[in-house]
C-alpha positions in Angstrom: -4.7 4.1 -15.2 -5.0 2.0 -12.1 -5.3 3.7 -8.7 -2.2 3.1 -6.5 -4.1 2.8 -3.4 -5.7 -0.7 -3.9 -4.4 -4.0 -5.2 -5.4 -7.8 -4.7 -2.5 -10.0 -3.8 -2.5 -13.8 -3.8 -1.3 -15.5 -0.6 -1.6 -19.0 0.4 -4.5 -19.5 2.9 -2.3 -20.5 6.0 -0.2 -17.4 5.6 -3.3 -15.2 4.8 -5.1 -16.3 8.0 -1.9 -15.7 9.8 -1.8 -12.2 8.5 -5.4 -11.5 9.5 -4.9 -12.8 12.8 -2.0 -10.6 13.4 0.5 -13.5 13.8 2.4 -12.5 10.4 3.2 -8.9 9.7 5.5 -9.3 7.0 4.9 -10.8 3.5 7.9 -12.1 1.8 8.3 -12.0 -1.9 11.2 -12.8 -4.3 10.0 -10.0 -6.5 6.9 -7.8 -6.4 5.4 -4.8 -8.4 6.0 -1.4 -6.9 4.1 -0.8 -3.7 3.6 2.4 -1.8 3.3 3.0 1.8 -0.4 3.3 2.6 -1.5 1.2 -0.3 -4.4 -1.1 0.6 -3.7 -4.9 -0.4 -6.8 -7.1 -0.5 -5.8 -10.5 0.4 -6.9 -13.1 -2.0 -6.4 -16.6 -0.3 -5.5 -19.1 -2.9 -7.1 -22.6 -3.3 -8.8 -24.2 -1.7 -10.3 -20.9 -0.1 -10.3 -19.1 -3.5 -11.7 -15.8 -2.1 -10.7 -12.4 -0.9 -10.7 -12.7 3.1 -9.4 -9.5 4.1 -7.2 -6.4 3.6 -4.0 -4.9 5.0 -2.2 -1.4 4.6 1.3 -1.5 3.5 3.3 0.2 6.1 6.7 -0.1 4.3 8.6 -2.2 1.7 12.1 -3.3 2.7 14.5 -4.6 -0.1 17.8 -6.1 0.9 19.8 -9.3 0.7 17.9 -12.2 2.3 20.2 -12.5 5.3 19.7 -8.9 6.1 15.9 -9.3 5.8 16.0 -12.3 8.0 18.1 -10.5 10.6 15.8 -7.4 10.6 12.4 -9.0 10.2 12.4 -12.6 11.0 9.9 -12.2 13.9 6.9 -10.9 11.6 7.5 -13.4 8.7 5.6 -16.4 10.0 8.2 -18.7 8.9 11.2 -20.6 10.3 14.6 -20.0 9.1 14.9 -23.1 7.1 11.8 -22.4 5.0 13.0 -18.8 4.8 16.4 -19.8 3.4 14.7 -22.4 0.9 12.4 -19.7 -0.4 15.1 -17.3 -1.1 17.9 -19.8 -2.3 19.8 -18.3 -5.1 18.2 -14.9 -4.7 20.3 -11.8 -4.3 17.4 -9.8 -2.9 14.4 -10.3 -0.6 11.5 -8.3 -0.3 9.7 -7.7 3.1 6.2 -6.2 2.7 5.6 -4.8 6.1 1.9 -4.8 6.9 -0.4 -3.1 9.3 -4.1 -2.8 10.1 -5.3 -6.1 9.0 -9.0 -6.7 8.9 -11.0 -9.7 8.0 -13.8 -9.4 5.5 -16.0 -11.7 3.2 -15.2 -14.2 1.8 -15.6 -12.4 -1.4 -15.9 -15.2 -4.0 -14.4 -15.2 -7.3 -17.9 -14.9 -8.8 -18.4 -11.6 -6.8 -15.0 -10.5 -7.9 -16.1 -10.9 -11.6 -18.9 -8.3 -10.7 -16.1 -6.0 -9.6 -13.7 -6.7 -12.7 -15.1 -8.2 -15.8 -13.3 -11.8 -16.4 -11.5 -11.6 -13.1 -8.7 -14.2 -12.6 -6.8 -14.8 -9.5 -3.7 -12.9 -9.7 -0.3 -14.8 -10.0 1.3 -12.3 -7.8 -0.8 -8.9 -7.7 -3.3 -6.9 -9.7 -3.8 -3.2 -9.3 -7.5 -1.9 -9.1 -9.0 1.2 -10.6 -10.6 3.6 -8.4 -14.1 2.2 -9.6 -13.1 -1.4 -8.9 -11.6 -0.5 -5.4 -14.9 1.2 -4.6 -17.0 -1.8 -5.6 -14.7 -4.1 -3.7 -15.2 -1.9 -0.6 -18.9 -2.1 -0.9 -18.7 -5.8 -1.2 -16.6 -5.8 2.1 -19.1 -3.9 3.9 -21.9 -6.4 3.3 
């Protein structure tokens, strides 16, 4: 059974870097697996980076109509209103993952990640890590 304290989440490199620079404190999703406050999310920056470049802690997850999410959380989203509305077009619910304690690491490459999880493939959205996998990833991050 995966440990609920660590997961790897895929994020576009521009947004991943904005999170790690503290400019973006909210990750937006149309849907997402269950997340708990205090959970560590390892940030996998998609291509062309294709590596884990940092981690954050989930402070809270807000779910509401897109208009409500925009009204409450727009300052931390890292996107303009037009982009926000285009992303959530047709959606009745928006998810705002409120982040804290961002830290840059690595980069930890796909090849290194395959040493943590056999046959690792970058997640479409998110993959949970076992306790052993989380421990191995933390060791790589310390190097």
